[in-house]
C-alpha positions as CSV (number, residue, x, y, z in Angstrom):
1,M,115.8,109.2,117.0
2,R,116.7,106.5,119.5
3,L,114.6,103.3,119.5
4,V,114.2,101.4,122.8
5,H,111.3,99.1,122.1
6,N,111.8,95.5,123.1
7,S,110.9,94.2,119.7
8,L,113.3,96.5,118.0
9,H,113.2,95.0,114.5
10,D,109.3,95.3,114.5
11,E,109.6,98.9,115.4
12,V,112.2,99.5,112.6
13,A,109.9,97.6,110.2
14,T,107.0,99.9,111.1
15,I,109.1,103.0,110.5
16,L,110.4,101.8,107.1
17,R,106.9,100.7,106.1
18,E,105.5,104.1,106.9
19,Q,108.3,105.8,104.9
20,I,107.6,103.5,101.9
21,F,103.8,104.3,102.0
22,A,104.5,108.0,102.4
23,G,106.9,108.0,99.5
24,T,109.9,109.1,101.5
25,L,111.5,105.8,100.4
26,T,110.5,105.8,96.7
27,P,109.9,102.7,94.6
28,G,113.1,101.3,93.2
29,S,115.3,103.3,95.6
30,F,118.4,101.8,97.3
31,I,118.0,101.4,101.1
32,D,121.2,102.8,102.6
33,E,121.7,100.6,105.7
34,G,124.6,102.6,107.1
35,A,122.6,105.9,106.9
36,L,119.5,104.3,108.5
37,C,121.5,102.7,111.3
38,A,123.0,106.1,112.1
39,S,119.7,108.0,112.0
40,L,117.8,105.4,114.1
41,E,120.8,104.8,116.4
42,I,120.7,101.0,116.0
43,S,123.0,98.2,114.8
44,R,122.6,96.4,111.5
45,T,121.1,93.3,113.1
46,P,117.6,94.7,113.9
47,L,117.7,96.6,110.6
48,R,118.3,93.5,108.6
49,E,115.7,91.6,110.5
50,A,113.2,94.4,109.7
51,L,114.2,94.2,106.0
52,K,113.4,90.5,106.0
53,V,109.9,91.3,107.4
54,L,109.4,93.9,104.6
55,S,110.8,91.5,102.0
56,A,108.2,88.9,103.1
57,E,105.5,91.5,102.7
58,G,106.6,92.3,99.2
59,L,107.7,95.9,100.0
60,V,111.4,95.4,99.8
61,R,113.7,93.1,97.6
62,H,117.2,92.0,98.4
63,E,119.7,91.6,95.6
64,P,122.9,89.6,96.4
65,R,126.1,91.8,96.5
66,R,124.0,94.9,95.9
67,G,121.8,95.3,98.9
68,S,118.1,96.0,99.5
69,F,115.8,98.2,97.4
70,V,112.2,99.4,97.8
71,N,110.1,97.1,95.6
72,Q,108.4,98.4,92.5
73,V,105.0,97.1,91.7
74,T,104.9,96.5,87.9
75,E,101.9,96.7,85.6
76,Q,102.0,92.9,85.5
77,D,101.8,92.7,89.3
78,L,98.8,95.0,89.2
79,D,97.1,92.9,86.5
80,E,97.6,89.8,88.6
81,I,96.8,91.1,92.0
82,F,93.8,93.3,91.4
83,P,91.5,90.5,90.2
84,V,92.5,88.4,93.3
85,I,91.9,91.2,95.9
86,A,88.7,92.2,94.1
87,L,87.3,88.7,94.7
88,L,88.6,88.7,98.3
89,E,87.2,92.1,99.2
90,G,84.0,91.3,97.4
91,R,83.5,88.3,99.6
92,C,84.2,90.5,102.6
93,A,81.4,92.8,101.5
94,F,79.1,89.8,101.1
95,E,79.8,88.6,104.7
96,A,79.7,92.1,106.1
97,A,76.2,92.7,104.6
98,R,75.1,89.5,106.3
99,N,76.6,90.3,109.6
100,A,76.2,94.1,110.0
101,S,74.0,95.4,112.9
102,D,72.1,98.7,112.8
103,A,74.9,100.2,114.9
104,D,77.5,99.0,112.4
105,I,75.5,100.6,109.5
106,A,75.3,103.8,111.5
107,A,79.1,103.8,112.0
108,L,79.5,103.3,108.2
109,D,77.2,106.2,107.6
110,V,79.4,108.5,109.6
111,L,82.4,107.4,107.5
112,H,80.6,107.9,104.2
113,E,79.5,111.4,105.2
114,R,83.2,112.2,105.9
115,L,84.2,110.6,102.6
116,K,81.7,112.9,100.7
117,K,83.1,116.0,102.4
118,H,86.7,115.1,101.5
119,A,85.7,114.4,97.9
120,S,83.9,117.7,97.6
121,A,86.9,119.6,99.0
122,R,89.2,117.4,96.8
123,R,91.3,116.5,99.9
124,I,92.8,113.4,98.3
125,N,95.0,112.3,101.2
126,D,92.1,112.7,103.7
127,Y,89.8,111.0,101.3
128,Y,92.2,108.1,101.0
129,A,92.5,107.7,104.7
130,T,88.7,107.6,105.2
131,N,88.4,105.3,102.2
132,Y,91.0,103.0,103.8
133,A,89.0,103.1,107.1
134,I,85.8,102.1,105.3
135,H,87.5,99.1,103.7
136,E,89.0,98.1,107.1
137,A,85.5,98.4,108.7
138,I,84.0,96.1,106.1
139,I,86.8,93.6,106.5
140,T,86.2,93.6,110.3
141,L,82.4,93.2,109.8
142,A,83.0,90.2,107.6
143,N,84.6,88.5,110.7
144,N,86.6,86.1,108.6
145,H,90.1,85.7,109.9
146,W,91.4,84.0,106.8
147,L,90.1,86.6,104.4
148,A,91.5,89.4,106.6
149,M,94.9,87.8,106.8
150,V,95.3,87.4,103.0
151,I,93.8,90.8,102.2
152,A,96.1,92.5,104.7
153,D,99.2,91.1,102.9
154,L,97.9,92.2,99.4
155,R,96.8,95.6,100.7
156,K,100.4,96.4,101.8
157,I,101.7,95.7,98.3
158,L,98.9,97.8,96.7
159,K,98.6,100.6,99.2
160,A,100.7,103.2,97.3
161,A,99.1,102.3,94.0
162,R,95.6,102.5,95.4
163,Q,96.3,106.0,96.7
164,Q,97.9,107.1,93.4
165,Q,94.8,106.1,91.3
166,L,92.8,108.8,93.0
167,H,94.8,111.4,91.0
168,A,93.5,110.0,87.6
169,P,91.1,112.5,86.0
170,G,87.6,112.0,87.3
171,R,88.6,109.1,89.5
172,L,87.8,110.8,92.9
173,E,84.2,111.4,91.9
174,Q,84.0,107.9,90.4
175,S,85.4,106.3,93.5
176,L,82.9,108.1,95.7
177,S,80.0,106.9,93.6
178,E,81.3,103.3,93.8
179,H,81.6,103.5,97.5
180,L,78.0,104.8,97.9
181,V,76.8,101.8,95.8
182,V,78.7,99.4,98.1
183,Y,77.2,101.2,101.2
184,A,73.7,101.1,99.8
185,A,74.0,97.4,99.4
186,L,75.3,96.9,102.9
187,R,72.5,99.1,104.3
188,A,70.0,96.9,102.4
189,R,71.7,93.7,103.7
190,D,72.1,92.8,100.0
191,C,74.9,90.3,100.2
192,E,75.2,89.6,96.4
193,G,74.9,93.3,95.6
194,A,77.6,94.3,98.1
195,D,79.9,91.6,96.7
196,A,79.4,92.7,93.1
197,A,79.7,96.4,93.9
198,M,83.0,95.9,95.8
199,R,84.5,93.9,93.0
200,T,83.5,96.6,90.5
201,H,85.1,99.2,92.8
202,L,88.4,97.3,93.0
203,M,88.6,96.6,89.2
204,R,87.9,100.3,88.4
205,Q,90.8,101.2,90.6
206,H,92.9,98.9,88.4
207,Q,91.5,100.5,85.3
208,A,92.4,104.0,86.6
209,L,96.0,102.9,87.3
210,R,96.3,101.5,83.8
211,E,95.1,104.8,82.4
212,L,97.6,106.7,84.5
213,A,100.4,104.5,83.3
214,R,99.3,105.0,79.7
215,R,99.3,108.8,80.2
216,Q,102.7,108.7,81.8
217,R,104.1,106.7,78.8
218,S,102.5,109.1,76.4
219,G,104.1,112.0,78.3
220,R,107.5,110.4,78.1
221,L,107.2,109.8,74.4
222,A,105.9,113.3,73.6
């Protein structure tokens, strides 16, 4: 694969970011710069610039004399980040409910119908992609640059974890139910209700991840 884009390090960062989100580069894994340079047919300079970008996003960490590693989001990280992003996305839902036009609500209706179909068929990856699109749509409807900027940074850190939580027992159905409550509040232009429903949705994601971690620990101890 030969990259020729003018902003080479941005393109490299995009490729590595997608590999991290897809799990090709797993949490905690060493990033082999030599192998990446060979496969992408680039020098180390754009790769290292790309790694700096990903480090600033919290996706990669650099250890002196050891190199770069895919960052691992700890339980403490989740405990600290989820209450913050719940408040931020809750505020987005509040502002979206205030701003949404009838056409905006109709577009959300299409997305929620798609979400229900994916949940019914238990297509978790498709469900997550539509779920992500709904959150993005609500953030866009809020029309608040500062909220969008901060949320975007936190969502990058949490993206893999937020998809993982859908594998917790019963979580897919619970997530759909929560989304429908948010959507009902948006449709009713209930700003406070949308805010509260979105915060509940995010904190239940956190609870699901904690339950998954507990089950994983129990499995290791068994």
